[in-house]
Each structure stands twice: as C-alpha cells, then as structure tokens.
N, C-alpha and C positions, 0 to 999 in steps of 0.2 A: 383407547388403549389403557388397560388397568395394570398397575404394578403394585405389588405388596412389598413394603420395605420394613424390615425390622431394625430398629435402632437400639444399640446397647446403652442402657442407662448408666451414667457415670457413677462409679462407686464413691467418688469424693465429693459429690454434690451435697450441700447442706440443705436442711429443710427450708431455710429461708430462700434459697435459690428456687425451690419448687414453687414458692409463693409468687416470687417475682421472676418468672422465667423468660422475660423478654427484655434483656438489658439493651438491645439495639434500639428500642423505642424510647429509652430514657432521654431526658433533655441533654445530659452530658454523660454519655455512657462510660467514658474513660475516667471520669472523676468519681463515679460510684464504686463501691466495693465489688470486685469481681469475685462473687462468692464461690464460683466454680473453681477458682484457683486458691481461695482462702487468704487473699491479701488485698489491700487497697492499692490504687494506682493513681499517680499524679499525671499531669499532662506534660511533664518534662520529657525530652527526647530519650534520655537514658532509661527512665522508668518505662517508657513506651516500648523501647527495644527489649528490655528485660522481660516485660510482659509478653512480648511476642515470642521470645524463646521458650518461655514456659508454656505459652499457648500452643506452639507447634508440637511440644512433647505431649500435651494433653489431648491433641486432636483425635488420637486414636480412640478416646473414650467419649468424645463429645458428639451429641446428636446435632442435627441442624438446628441452630439456636435462634435464627431470625424468623420473623413471620410477617407476611405482607398483610395480614388481617389487622385492621385498625384497632388500636387500644381504646379503652373507654374515654380517655382524655381526648384522643383524636376524634372520636365520634362526637363528643361534645363540641369540639371546635368546628367540626363540619356542620353541625346543626345551626351554628351561628352564621355560617356561610351557606345558606340554603341553595344557592345556585350551583355550588360545586358538589359533585359526587364522585366516588371512586368505583370504577367498574371492576368487579371481581371475576368476571368470566373471560377475561382476556389479559395476555401479557405481551408486551412489545419489547423485544430484546435485540441487541446487536452483538455479534461475536467479533471481538477485536483482539489483536495480538501482533507481535513482531512477525516478519516474514518467515515462513517455514516452521512455525511452532504448532501447526496441526489444526488450524481453524476449520478448513474445508473438510478434512477427513473426519473431524468430530461431528460436523453437520451431517455428513453421510451416514454415520452411525445413528444419529438422532432420527433421521428420516426413516431408516430401515426399521428401527425398533418401534417407531410410531405407526408401522404398517402402512406407510405411504405407497410402497410398491407391493405387487403381488408376490406370493412365495415363489412362483415359477418365472418371474420376470428377470431378465438379464439387465443389470444396471452397471454402467461403467463407473470406475473409481472417480472420485472428485466430481460428482455429478453436478455440483453448483458451478464449476468452472466450465461453462458451456462454450465460451469463446475459443476459437482455434488458437489464438496467440496465448491464451491462458493455459491451455493444455500443453502446448509446445514448451513453454517456458517454466511450467510448474508453479506459476504464481497467480494470485487473484488480482485482476486489474479493475473490474467493475463490481460494484456492490449488487447483490442479488437478494430477492425477496422470496420467502416460502413460509409455510406454516404447518403446524402439527396440532393434533388434539390430544390432550392429556387429562384424564379424569373429568371430562366434560368441559374443560376450559381450552380456549384457543391460544396457542403460543405462536405469535408472528416472529419469525427468525430472519435476521438480515446478516448475510455473510459479507464481510468487508475486506478490502485489500490490506496486506500486511506491509507493503513497501512504502517508505516515507514519501516517495514521489507521487503516490496516489492518495495522499492524506486528505485532499479535497473531497474525495468520496466519503471518507470516514466522517469528516466534519458535517457533511450534509445529512448523513444517515442518523447522526446523534440527535437531530431535530425530530426524528420520528419515534423515538423509543423512550422508555422510562428506566431502563437498566441495561447493563452490559455484562457479558461473560468475558472476563479478561483471561485469555489462554496464555499460559507461561510454560516454556519447556522445562522439564524436570532436571535438566543438566545445565543449560545455559542461564536459566533464570531471566530476570527482566533485561531486555535489550533496548537499544535506542528507540525503536518504534513503539515498544511497550510504554515507554515514558510519554511519548507524544500522544498516543490514543488514550492513555489513562488520564493525562492532564486535561484533555478535552472533555472526557466523561465527567471528571470531577467538577469542571467549570460549569457544566450543565446541571450539576447536582444529582446525577444519576446514581442509583444503587449499583454496587459492583459485587459480583460473585467471581472469585479467583479460581480458575481451573488449572491445576498443575498437571499438564498433559505429558504423554509419553513416560508415564511413571514406571512402565515395564522395562525401561532401558537399564542395562547392567550398571551403568555409572550414575544412575539417578541419585540426586541429593536433595530430597524434598525439604528438609529442615532449612538448609541454606537458601533455597528458592523462596520459601515462605517468609523467612526473615528479610531477605533482600527486597521482596515485594512490599513488605510492611514499611521498610525504611524508605522505599520509593513513595509510598503514600505520605509519609511524614515530610519528605523533601518537597512534595507538591502541595503542601499546606492543606491536606485533606481534613475535613471536620472529624470530630470524635466518632460520630456515628459511621462515617465512611471508613475510618480506620478499623472499625470492628467488623471486618468483612468475613464472609463465609468462605471456607476453603474446601474444594472438592478435588480429589485425586482421580485421574482418569487415564485410560488408554484408548485413544480414539480409534486406533487401528483394530483393537480387539472389541471395542464397544462395551467397555466396562468402566464403572466408576464406584467410588467409595469415600467414606469419611476418614479413612486412614490409608497411608500408602501401602501397608502390607496386608490390607483387608479389603480388597475390592469386591464389589458385588458381582452378580452374574450378568448384569446389564447396566444401563445408564439411569436406573431408577433414582439413585441419590441425586444425580444432576437435575433431573426433571423436578424432583421434590424441592431442591434448593431454589430453582427458578420460581416455583409457585409460592414458596414461603418468603423469599428474600427480595424478589422483584415486585414492586407494587403495581397494581393495575393503573391504567391512565385516569388522571383526574380531569373531569370534563365539566363543562357548563351545560347542564341539561336544558336550561331555558334560553340559552344564548342563540344568537343568529349564526348561520352557517359560516365557518371559517376553516379553510384547508390550505396549508402551505405546501406548494409543489417543491419537492426535494429531489425528484429524479424524473427523467424523460426517457421513454422508450419509443421506438418507431417501428411500425409494421406497414407493409405496402398497402394493405386494404383498409386498415384502420387509421393510418396516419400517425400523428403524434399522440402518445399516451402519457398523461400526467399521473405521477405517483406521489402519494403523500398520506399524511394522517389527518383525520378530521379532528380539529381542536374543539369545535363546538357545533351544535345543531345537527341537522340531518341532511343528507343529499339523496335525491331521487333521480332515477333515469328519466330523461326528457325534461328535467327541470331547467328553467332559465336562471342563470347565475351572473354575478358580476366578477370580472377578472381584474384584479388591481395590482399595479406595480407600486403605487403610492396612493395616498388619499386623493391626490389630484389627477391621477392617471388611471382611469377605470374604463372598461368596455363591457358590453353585454354579450353573453355567449349561451349556448344551449348544450347540455350534456346528452349525447346520443347513446352512449353505452356506459355501463358501470360494472366494475369487476372487483372481487376480493381475491386474496391469495389463499388457496387451500391445497394442502399437500404440496405437489410440485407443479402447480399451474395456476392459471387464472380462471375463476368461475364467475359467470355473469349473475348479477343480482339486481333486484329492483330498487333497493335502497341500502344505505349504510348510515350508521350513527356515530356520534363523537367517540373517539378512541380507536376506531377501526382504521386500518391501513388499506387503501383502495387504489384502483387505477381508473382514470376518467378518460373517456374518448369523446371526440366531437369538437374540441377547441383547437383549431388548426395552428394557431399562432402562440400557443401557451409556452411559457419559458420557466426555467428553474428559478425559484425565488419569488414568483408571483403568488398571489393569494386568490383562491376561488372562494367567493363570499356570497352571502345572501344578496339578492337583487336589490332589496330596499334598505335593510339595516346592517348589511355586512361592512366590516372594517378590515383593512389590510393588516397582516401580521408583520412583525419585523423581518427584514430581508436576511437571507443567509449570508454569513460572513465567513470567508476563508482566508487563509494566510497568503501573503503576496508571493509572486514568483521570485526565484533567486537566480535563474539561469535563462539565457536567451540564445537563439540561433537564427541565422538569416536563411530564408527559403527563397529560391529564385528559379526561373525557368531554366530548362536544360539548354545549354549552349555548346555542348560538345559536338564533335563531328558525327557522332552516332545518334543524334537527336531524332526522335520519331520512329526509330526502328522497332522498339519493343513496347511502347506505351500508347494508350488511347487518349489520355488527357495531357496535353503538352503546352497549352497556351497559358498566359498569365491570368486570363479570366477564369479558366478552369481551376487554377491553383488558388486564386483569391476566393472564389466561391466555396471551395472545399475547406479552406482554413477558417473562414468566418462561420461556416456551418458548424464547425467543431465547437465553437464558443457557446452554442445553444445548450450543450450538455456538459461541457467541461468547464466548470466555473473557475478552477484553479489556473486556467491557461488564459493568456492574453495574446492578441494579434494586432500588429500595427503595420501601417504602410511604411516601406523602406524609402531610401533616398531616390530610388528610381521606380518607374511604374511596374516593373516586373520583379521587384524584391519586397519581401514581407518579413517582419521581425516577429518571431514566435517566442513567447516567454512561458516558462513552466517551473514546476517545483524542483526539477532536477533533469539530468540528461536522459534518464530512463523514461520520464514522463513524456518528453518530446520524441524520444526514439520510438515509443509505442505508436504515436501518431504517424510518424514517418513510415513505419512498417505497415500500418493499416492502409495508408494512402497508396503505398506501393502495391499492395494486394488488390486494391480497387482499380488499378490500371493507370495510376498517375506516374508521370516522368518529370523529375525536377532535380535541383541541386541544393545542397545544404552546406553552410559554412561551419566552422568550429564553434563549440559552445563557449559562451562568455558569461561571466558573472555580472549581475546587476548591482552596481555600486550606488551608494547614496552620498550626498554631500550635505553635511549638517554644520552650520556656522563656519562655512568655508573650509571644513575639514572633511577629507575623504574617508568614508566608511565602506567596508566590504563585508559580505556574509561569511560567517564562520559556521562550521559544522562539527558535530561530535562523531569521530570515526572510531569504531570498535572493530578490532582485528583479532580473530582467533587464529593462532599460528602455533605449530609444533615448536617446542623449545629449541630444537636444533637449527631452525631458520629464524630465530628471533633477531639475531644480529643484523642480517641484511634488511629485514622489514623495518626495524627501528631506524636504521640508517636512511632508508628511503623516506620515511615520514619526517625525519629531522630535516632533510634537505628541502622539504616542501613547507617549512615553517610550522610544522606540527609541534605541539607541546603536550607531552605525556602527563596525565594527572592520575592514572590508576593502572595497576597491573595486578593480576591474580591468576592462580592456577585453576584449571578446570578439572576437578576430580582426579582420577588416576589414569587419564588417557595421555598424559605427557604433553598436554596442550595448555598454552597460556592465553589469557585474555588481556589485551592492552587497549587503553582508551586514550585518545588524543583529541585535543581541540585544534582544528586546522582550518585555514582559509579554504573556501570552496574552490578557489583557483588551484590550490594544491591537490585537490582530488581529481582534477581533469587528467585523464590518462593514468591514474594511479592504480586502478584495478588490475590492468594487465601487467604492470610493473611488479606489483606485489605477487601475483600468480607466478611470474617468472622467477622472482627471488626465492619463493618458497616451493618451487617445483609443483605448483598447482594445489598445494595443501592449505593455503591460508584462505580465510573467509572475511571479507570486508563488508561492514554495514555502516551506513552514515545517516545522519539526520540533522536538519537545520537547527542551529542553536540561537544565534543572535548576530546583529551587525556590530562590528568593532572597527577601530581605526585600521587603516591600510597597513598591511604587515610587511610590505616591501616586495622587491622583485623575486619571482620564483621561476626557476628553469624546470619545465615539465618534461622536456625531451632533449636528450643530448645528441642523438644520432640523426643524420639527415636522411633524405630519400633518394632512391634511384629513379630517374625520370627517363621515359622513352624519348629518344632523340628524333625519331621519325615514326610515322604510322606504318601499319602493315600487319603481317602475321608472324608471330614469334617462331623462331627456328631453334632446333636443338644445338646447332653450331654456335649461334650467338649467345644462347643462355649458358652454354658451357663456360665461356669466358666471363660472362656477367656475374655468375654466382660466386666468383672469387672476390667480388666487390661488396657482397652483403647477402642478405636473405631475400629471395624473390617471392612475389605474389602471383606470378603467372608461370604456366608451363608451356611446352611447345604446342603450336597450332592455335594459339589464342590471338584474336584480333585486338590490336591496340592502336592508339592514336598519339600524335605528338603532344607531349605535355602530361601524359598519363603516368601516374606513379606505379612503378612495376616492382618495387622492392624497398628494403630498408638498407641504407648505406651503413657500412661498418664504422664510419667516422662521422664527425660533425660536418654540417654543410651538405648540399645536394650535389649529385653527380649525374650528368647526362650520359646515356649510353644507347647503343643501337642493339635492340633485342630482336631485330628482324633481319639481321645480316645473314646472307647465304654464303656457303662455302664456294669459293671460286672453282669452276670446272677447268681442269687441265688434262693434257694427254699423258701425264706422268702416272704410271701405274704403281699401286702400293703392293708390297709383298706380304702384307698381313692386314687383317681386319682391325680397324680402330674402333673400339667400343667406347661410347660416351655414357657416363653415369651422371644423371642430374639429381640434385637434392629435391626432395618433395617440396612443392610450393606451399607457402603459408596460405591457409584458407581463412581470411578475416570475415567475420560476420558484420552486420550493420553496426552493432554496438562497438565492435573492435575498431571499425573504420572511424567512427565518430570520436572515439577516444584517441586515435592515432593522429588525426590531422591537426595542423597548427594554423597560425594566422593567415599564411599565404597558400593554403590548400583547401580543397573542396571535396565533397562526396557526391558523385553522380548516382542517383537512385532511379532504377527502372524496375518494372515488374519481373524482369528476368535476370538482371545483373546489378552488382554494386561495384562501382569503380571509384578510385581516388585520383585526383589530378591537381596540378599546380594551378592556382588562380591566375588566368592570363592577364588580369588587370594589375597584378602586383609584380615587382621585380623578382628575378630569379636569384636565389641564394646559392652562390657557388661554393664548392668544396673549400673548407678552410685548410690552411697549411698545417 
C-alpha cells in the first residue's frame, strides 16, 4: 500500500534546525536548544511543562520530527558491535491504552486501509475481538497478532487489552515489540490504565508514539490531553528522548489521522509514517545462536499447542531440532513441525524465519509461556517473563446444591481441578492453589473481572461449580499487616457528585484530585482506596448516580491495613423451603425487599431470592400457595408483581458476602447462603 503525504514546513524553523533536524537522536534532547521553538530548555519539571504547552500549540505546523533511520553516530557505534544490526524492513508495535479509548477500532481502520480485506468483503466491526465474550462485553481480553505491509516494510501489530485486570497480557506482549502506540481519548486524557501500560513500556525502553484518538468528538480538548500525557511521562521518570514523543491526532472510526487536530488527512497516512520514522526496527544478533522467548500460547484441535514469540537471534527452520529451556539446568529436545508468520489477518506457513520476526511454532506439545526455544547446541535461555502479583482471590468448589448435575457436564472435583490448572498454562497473571478440602481450590487474579472471565468461560464450556466472595490478598511485613490499595477514577455528573463522594468516603477512600471534563457538566474525581473498599462498589455507584457514573480502577501499592470497611448494609431474603415460586407468595414477599425471582421459578432451601430492605437476613416462603376454600369472591383480585432484578454473573459476585456463595451452571446463576456458616438473622 502506497500513500503520499504532504507535510507543511514550519515557517518558524531556523536554518540551524534544518541542519540538525533530528533532535530525538541527540544524547540529551531536552538539554539542547529546541530551535523549532526558538528557546533553550532545561530538565526542570516547570520548564518541561512550559515546553510542552508551546509544543502543543506549534504541533499544527510541525512535521513528523523523529526518524528510525540510524544517525552517523549510531552507525559508528554499531560498527563497533559487529554482531548487532538493525532490521529496517520490519516494525514490531503494540497498541496500548485505557479501556474504551479506541484501540481495536483504530486497528480495524489500519487493516482496511492496508488492503487486508477485499473491496467487496463484509467485515464485522472490531474484527480483532474474535472471542465471543469480547464481542459481548465490548472489551479486549486476549492480545491478538496481525500485520500489514506499508511501503515495502512489514508492520507487526499486537492489539492488547485495555482493562487493568488483564495487565498480564500487556506485560507479556511488550517483550515482543520495540515500540508502542499509546492511544489516548481526546476528552478523557490519560486514565489509570494509560499510566500502567505507559510505565511498563518506558521500563522496557520502548519508543512511544502518542495517538490522540476520537479527535472528532465535539468536546475534544487536544491541548489538555497532550499536556496531561507529557506530565505523565515526567511522573514516570521517562528519559529526555522518551519525553520528546511524536503526537498524531486521529479518528479511528473515520479512519483519518493528521499532525494537527483541525487538519486531519484523508486517511491514516500520517500514523503509518510516524510508525516507520519513530519506531525503530528490531536490533538483532545476526551471528548469534537461535533464541526465541515464548510470550503467548494458542491451541488448535489439529495442531495442538502453538507457541508465539519473537526471534531474538539466529534463524528457525521448519523441521529443525531445537532445545526448549526453562532455565540453564532444565532443557529438553524438541522438533518444529510447522512454522507460521502473521500476514494481514491470518497465519501463513513459511519454511524459515530470522531474528526480529514474530512467528508461531507448532510441534512442541508441552511448550509453556516463558520458555525459550533455543539452538540445539549453543542456545541459551532468555530471562523469564515477569508479571505483577495477584491482588484478589476467590474459592472455587464443586456444586453441592440440590440442583447439582441438572445442567452441567463437568461436575466432579477432578474436572474442576484439571480445568483450573490448565488455565495456568496461558494465564501467567493467575495462580491456583489447593484449598483446605479436596474439592476446594483458591484462584488468585489481578482483579474480580480477571477471575470472572475465567468463570464465564468455564460456564460456557459446561462446568458446574460454586464460587465464594472475592477477598484481597494481604501481606505481613515485620509483623505489620499490609493490604493492596488502588487508584479509583470516577467520571460522574456534577448533580450526583455528593452521593458518590459519600460512598467512596465510607470505604476509606482518600480524594487526591478533582477536575472538570470539558463542557459536558461531568467531573473527574480520583481516590486512593483499599481494594476491599472496591468490592461491591461498582453497583453502589451506579445506583447512586442513576447509571451515569463510570468507575475505573488500577492497582497502586501495598500499604498498612486501613481498618474495618462495611461494604453492604442490607441483608438478603432467603428461601425457607424448596419448590416452585408462586404469585401469591411473591406478592407478600416483595413488601420485604427487592426480589431476584419471578413466579414459576424452581428454588431450593437456602437460596437467596432477594435483597432485604433492612440489615440482617430474613427467611421467607416464596413457594406458599393460596389455601383453597369454598368461599366465593364477588370480584376478581388482581395481583401486580414488581419486575424481578436480573443479576449478571458480575453483579452476583459483587453482591455476595462472607457467608454466601454463587452457584454457576451453563444455564443458571444462583446465589445461596453457605450451609457451613451460621445464618445471620435480621437485626432489630
């Protein structure tokens, strides 16, 4: 695909700038004179911020300033290191951002403009979100690989999840690339997950191109977003070169990009050009022995386990015998049966790949993420992938309700154990441990959503089991208890600010920032809050704001225990006996609270059928039938029932407390009181 891009030359650029037109390649770019702006710049924070404000005003005149082409100094340095070369025919990039900032939509536009699809081909939106759960929830859960060709060069693109609970996917992907596209919403600016993914990218030393997406929104504020992003770079201790990032303004839905917010091109040409100029090619050891770090695993019924990763050195051929290493002392011999690379929107078989390529390897049945595929004789293992520790855990156990076995295929503890431990083969950020009994397992993850996605996948696969309430993972340091804290960011209309602030305050949250969001009458508040305080908070905030607030969270640090927190004030309505619910019984029961069930639903003793309007639990009979008598009524008595609350799996997990469980089957989701714990009666 060829694109012609015309860049307007800045009228304020001096002749000296034209001589030294590559400030990004200087040893300390922010200490040099920025001749494009006509003043020098120190490394102090104030001066950096002042520079960025001027920079954002001048961006409308600035061409793409960086270049991935090595300078003369770098060429000289490389000659001294004869074993290292930079491939200029390939770029490996990851697209990272906060949830719902438009990563996947932007990738769609890039694929279309690169002519990946035929002109008459019908393509669904968010083509990279191929998983059913991803399409239903509108989020990216698993990282995906694809590639396009631009001006004879191959660009490998990896779409990553935006939710912090799937940060383990992002951390693994960053091992495969040399640069990232940091997508930021033109109204919201940097959000919690933006900080997380940017921090990881900077730690890897990757080049960053900032894409201000959704620039066509009426309330877009690009100058604020660019300044906020620059301040975030400073807070994360980015180097001078990393702070001198390229900004591209884009509308992913329209497939347009430009160097200025009010002057977008007809296509994404400026974005492609920025990738080629600002993201360096992979630096490889041309004479080194084969090394490939496995960063992802896929599974196909006929091919088995497929290892995905980037070659760091050497060449890999189909049919080649290799050494698979976990460490220097743990290696085994295997043979590569098939070899694939990613082209357009699929895998293409090849005979060989060389260092710098991202490829998929078949034939190693027991391959694991984090292992190294190395040369049979001289290969050495690469450092293992490190991901952050889990912060939340939940107990999984076999289903013991009276309805066990009615709706599921896999109900035994052996089935449950095998499935949970199989999840660890791909999900590095998750941990599974045996519980106190043989039929109980403790699953730890990065957040409740992380574990909920596993529960939903197992449910769709035919598993039937129970889960307990989420609990935070505390640590004890020097005999002092520490618990995880998170940064909670809430977007809320100003009219509902009071109830939301009150809720967060009750849960030990401490506000440290508040700002308005454009002219939409919405405020953005940021809190530091214990992870315990977030359990059940999402539904409470939605209720307090009448469904208008948006809550985002991300792990911050471990800090001293904050004290007791009450997460739910109301009790539960519990079925007194089993049977089928009747309209007659529900009519009187709905006066005691909100019901989860309607008439004609089978329930069992101990099942939670509603929310009590007071604290403490209340047992009631929702299956009671009206007594038949020979007394005739002189008029029809009509009964009007309130609509039952339809709780999703996420809602149920947020709702339950210490003495409650969620029963999960392929057809139903029920809540019940834990029969092993005492019943909490209604308070006075």
